[in-house]
C-alpha positions, 0 to 999 in steps of 0.5 A: 500500500502506498502513502498517498490516499486517493479521493474522488469528489462527486464529479469524479475528480481526483483529490490528494491529501496534502499532508500525505503528498507533502511527505512524498516531497519531503516537505512540511504540510505548511510548506506544500500549502504555501507553494500551492498558494504561490502557484508553484505546484502543478498537477496533471491527470491522464485517463487511460485509453485502449489497453489502459482503460480504467487506469489513471496517471496522476502527476504532481510537480513541485519545482524539480521534484515529481511524484507520479502514481498510476491509479486503478479502481481507486487504488495506487498500483504504482508510484515513483518519485523523481528529482530532475537535475539541471543540465550544465551546458558544455562550454565551447572552446574560445 
């Protein structure tokens, strides 16, 4: 079982518990809420089609950190966390 509870509202939209999500990003809940208010948290929800029908991929980004989960029948069946590193451009010779 994974640490972030998936909830659905009456419209079928997915909601995530901010306290649990904050732990996934190794942030305090207050910090995550502040980032949310500042517009620094982005999320996407992708509904599966064809062979992935019934599955949903949820992606949340905070800065260079990403949390992603695949949800099937209301349960997280796969999740991962990633940190994107900045690529340092190569310097050209003078």
